C-alpha positions in Angstrom: -64.3 23.1 71.5 -62.8 24.6 74.7 -60.7 27.1 72.6 -63.8 28.1 70.7 -65.8 28.8 73.9 -62.8 30.9 75.3 -62.7 32.8 72.0 -66.4 33.5 72.0 -66.3 34.6 75.6 -63.5 37.0 74.9 -65.4 38.4 71.9 -68.5 38.8 74.1 -66.7 40.7 76.8 -64.9 42.9 74.3 -68.3 43.8 72.8 -69.7 44.6 76.2 -66.6 46.7 77.0 -67.0 48.7 73.8 -70.7 49.1 74.4 -70.1 50.5 77.9 -67.4 52.8 76.5 -69.9 54.1 73.8 -72.6 54.6 76.5 -70.2 56.7 78.5 -69.6 59.2 75.7 -71.0 62.7 75.9 -74.1 62.5 73.7 -75.5 65.4 71.6 -78.8 65.2 69.8 -79.0 67.4 66.7 -82.2 67.9 64.7 -83.7 70.1 62.1 -87.2 70.6 60.9 -86.7 70.1 57.2 -84.2 69.5 54.5 -83.8 73.2 53.8 -80.6 74.6 52.3 -80.0 77.1 55.1 -80.5 74.4 57.8 -78.2 72.0 56.1 -75.5 74.7 56.1 -76.0 75.3 59.8 -75.6 71.6 60.5 -72.5 71.4 58.4 -70.9 74.4 60.2 -71.8 72.9 63.6 -70.2 69.6 62.7 -67.1 71.3 61.3 -66.5 73.2 64.5 -66.8 70.0 66.5 -64.3 68.4 64.2 -61.9 71.3 64.4 -62.1 71.0 68.2 -61.1 67.3 67.9 -64.5 66.2 69.1 -65.1 63.1 67.0 -68.3 61.1 66.8 -67.8 57.6 68.3 -64.4 58.5 69.7 -64.9 61.1 72.4 -68.5 62.2 71.8 -71.6 60.6 70.3 -73.8 62.4 67.8 -77.5 61.6 67.1 -78.6 63.5 64.0 -82.3 63.6 63.0 -84.4 65.4 60.4 -88.2 65.9 60.8 -88.6 66.3 57.0 -91.3 68.9 57.5 -93.5 66.9 59.8 -94.0 68.7 63.1 -95.3 65.6 64.9 -92.0 63.9 63.9 -90.0 66.9 65.2 -91.8 66.5 68.5 -91.2 62.8 68.6 -87.5 63.4 67.9 -87.2 65.8 70.9 -88.9 63.2 73.1 -86.5 60.5 71.8 -83.5 62.6 72.8 -84.9 62.9 76.3 -85.6 59.2 76.6 -82.1 58.4 75.4 -80.7 60.8 78.1 -78.6 62.9 75.8 -76.3 65.4 77.5 -77.2 68.2 75.1 -80.0 69.0 72.5 -79.2 71.2 69.5 -82.4 72.4 67.7 -81.8 73.9 64.3 -84.9 76.0 63.6 -87.8 77.5 65.6 -90.1 74.4 65.5 -87.2 72.3 66.8 -86.5 74.7 69.6 -90.2 74.7 70.5 -90.2 70.9 70.6 -87.1 70.8 72.7 -88.4 73.3 75.2 -91.6 71.2 75.5 -89.6 68.0 76.0 -87.2 69.2 78.7 -86.3 72.1 81.0 -83.2 70.2 82.4 -81.1 69.1 79.5 -78.9 71.9 78.1 -80.2 73.3 74.8 -78.0 75.1 72.4 -80.2 76.3 69.4 -79.3 77.8 66.1 -81.2 79.4 63.2 -84.1 80.7 65.3 -85.5 84.0 64.2 -87.0 85.0 67.5 -86.1 82.7 70.4 -88.3 84.7 72.8 -91.5 84.1 70.8 -90.5 80.4 70.9 -90.4 80.5 74.7 -86.6 80.6 75.4 -86.8 83.7 77.6 -87.3 87.4 77.7 -84.0 88.8 76.3 -80.5 87.8 75.4 -79.4 87.9 79.0 -82.7 86.8 80.7 -83.5 83.3 79.4 -84.3 79.8 80.6 -81.4 78.4 82.6 -80.8 75.5 80.3 -81.1 77.4 77.0 -78.7 79.5 74.9 -77.8 79.7 71.2 -77.7 81.8 68.1 -80.6 83.9 66.7 -81.0 84.2 62.9 -83.1 87.3 62.9 -82.7 88.5 59.4 -81.9 92.0 58.0 -85.5 92.5 56.7 -85.5 96.3 56.5 -82.0 96.4 54.9 -83.3 93.9 52.3 -86.3 96.1 51.4 -84.1 99.2 51.3 -81.9 97.3 48.8 -84.9 96.2 46.7 -86.1 99.8 46.6 -82.6 100.9 45.5 -82.7 98.4 42.6 -86.3 99.1 41.7 -87.1 102.7 42.7 -90.5 102.6 41.1 -91.7 99.4 42.9 -94.8 99.8 44.9 -96.2 96.3 45.4 -93.9 93.5 46.8 -95.1 90.0 47.1 -94.2 87.2 49.6 -95.4 83.8 50.7 -95.4 82.9 54.3 -96.3 79.9 56.6 -98.8 80.7 59.4 -97.9 77.5 61.3 -94.3 78.9 61.8 -94.2 81.7 64.3 -90.8 82.8 62.8 -92.6 83.3 59.4 -95.3 85.4 61.0 -92.6 87.4 62.8 -90.8 88.1 59.6 -94.0 89.1 57.8 -94.7 91.7 60.4 -91.2 93.0 60.2 -91.5 93.3 56.5 -94.9 95.1 56.7 -93.5 97.5 59.2 -90.4 98.3 57.1 -92.5 98.6 53.9 -94.6 101.4 55.4 -91.5 103.4 56.0 -90.4 102.8 52.4 -93.7 103.5 50.6 -94.1 99.9 49.7 -97.1 97.5 50.1 -96.5 93.9 51.1 -98.8 91.6 49.3 -98.8 88.2 51.1 -100.2 84.7 50.3 -100.2 82.1 53.1 -99.3 78.5 52.6 -99.7 75.4 54.8 -97.2 73.0 53.2 -94.3 72.7 50.7 -96.8 71.2 48.2 -98.5 74.6 47.9 -95.4 76.7 47.1 -95.6 76.5 43.3 -99.3 77.2 42.9 -99.2 79.9 45.6 -96.3 81.7 43.9 -98.3 81.8 40.7 -101.3 83.2 42.7 -99.0 85.9 44.0 -97.8 86.8 40.6 -101.4 87.3 39.5 -101.8 90.0 42.2 -100.0 92.5 40.0 -96.9 92.7 42.1 -93.8 94.6 40.9 -91.3 92.3 42.7 -91.0 89.4 45.2 -89.1 89.6 48.4 -89.4 86.1 49.8 -89.1 86.1 53.6 -87.2 83.2 55.0 -88.9 80.3 56.7 -88.3 76.6 56.8 -91.2 75.4 54.7 -90.6 77.9 51.9 -86.8 77.7 51.9 -87.1 73.9 51.4 -89.0 74.6 48.1 -87.4 77.9 47.0 -86.5 76.6 43.5 -90.2 76.5 42.6 -90.5 80.2 43.4 -87.4 80.8 41.3 -89.0 79.1 38.3 -92.2 81.1 38.6 -90.2 84.4 38.9 -88.2 83.5 35.7 -91.3 82.4 33.7 -93.1 85.7 34.6 -90.0 87.9 34.5 -90.6 89.1 38.0 -87.6 90.2 40.1 -87.1 87.8 43.0 -85.1 88.9 46.1 -84.4 86.2 48.7 -84.5 86.3 52.5 -81.4 84.1 52.9 -78.2 84.4 50.9 -78.2 80.9 49.4 -81.5 81.6 47.8 -79.4 83.1 44.9 -78.3 79.5 44.2 -82.0 78.6 43.9 -83.3 81.4 41.6 -83.2 84.7 43.5 -81.4 87.5 41.7 -80.1 88.9 45.0 -80.2 88.3 48.7 -79.0 89.9 51.9 -78.4 87.8 54.9 -76.2 85.7 57.1 -73.6 83.0 56.4 -75.5 80.0 57.9 -72.4 77.8 57.9 -70.7 80.4 60.0 -73.8 80.6 62.3 -73.6 76.8 62.8 -69.9 77.0 63.5 -70.3 79.7 66.1 -73.2 77.8 67.7 -71.0 74.8 68.1 -68.4 76.9 69.8 -71.1 77.8 72.4 -72.0 74.1 72.6 -68.4 73.2 73.4 -68.4 75.7 76.2 -71.5 74.0 77.6 -70.0 70.6 77.2 -66.9 71.7 79.1 -69.1 72.7 82.1 -70.3 76.3 81.5 -73.9 76.8 82.3 -76.2 77.9 79.4 -77.8 80.3 81.9 -74.6 82.4 81.9 -74.2 82.6 78.1 -76.2 85.3 76.5 -78.1 84.5 73.3 -76.0 85.6 70.4 -76.8 87.4 67.1 -75.1 87.4 63.7 -73.8 90.9 62.7 -72.2 90.6 59.3 -74.7 91.1 56.5 -73.6 89.6 53.2 -74.8 90.3 49.7 -75.1 87.5 47.1 -76.0 88.2 43.5 -77.1 85.9 40.6 -76.5 87.6 37.3 -78.1 84.8 35.3 -81.3 85.0 37.3 -81.2 88.8 37.2 -81.1 88.8 33.4 -84.1 86.5 33.2 -86.0 88.6 35.7 -85.2 91.9 33.9 -82.7 93.2 36.4 -79.3 94.9 35.8 -77.1 95.7 38.7 -74.9 98.9 38.8 -71.1 98.6 39.0 -71.3 99.9 42.5 -73.6 97.0 43.6 -71.4 94.5 41.8 -68.4 95.8 43.7 -70.2 95.5 47.0 -71.2 91.8 46.5 -69.7 89.0 48.6 -70.6 86.4 46.0 -71.6 86.7 42.3 -73.0 83.9 40.3 -72.9 84.1 36.5 -69.8 86.3 36.1 -66.2 85.1 35.6 -64.6 88.5 35.4 -66.0 90.2 38.5 -64.1 89.3 41.6 -64.5 92.2 44.0 -65.2 90.9 47.5 -66.0 93.8 49.9 -66.6 92.4 53.4 -69.1 94.9 54.7 -72.2 95.9 52.8 -74.4 97.7 55.3 
């Protein structure tokens, strides 16, 4: 009996010792607004960079990873949870998450990623002038370049359709950029607002009925999480669909210009590591991606009535649906 008590006492103190050790680990709270493809890639890139820097969850850091699954109230609750748990850093992946983090704290360091316009979200005034606890990577997309590309593929196009989400300030921001660029290109943007993922399929069908020549789907978290539904509608109606993020070509778009979101997440983590090592976010300018990539999906293109020239094929960074085309030219624009 005495030996049993000694053993149980040792186990208890070992447990307490391990718990204290865990509580001493530098803790990072990471969260995204939805289960969208581009956000999943950002998260994967972020975690890979930590791993490459030999920062291992449970060994020398602690990671708390959350997903709001499209519920803004849940996103806000997660941000508050991080503050209550006294994490040492918050990593918001998306504009709604950054907004929630800014509302929850002005003290804990925040390193954001995949935020179209961090200044509209309240992070500051410019890349150099921002809140002292905030820095990160903007995902402002190449909207004008994308519409220039669409016009090159479809010179006779006049009416271009897109869905957008009024509750996302990033979506409204992209819509305004698209409308501005379209005026310079003699295009008309025809838009249909949605309020949730459940409306994507029906709203895409409504958009098709507005006699559009093509779709250029701007990137936002709600729509990206249901992009496959748009791809099905485009295929069924033989309407060319151009995506606002490159992985949309894996979900039904015939072409897309944009950023490598895995790379964005990786680079965001490199900033986070600098902050963990003692550098102040205030002294780190907000960063931007600068390498525009072109992805093509030849299977989708055929179903949507599109054929790309050899020149376009040679410029692509990734081509789906062709085994014999391997040209990978780094810079497109």
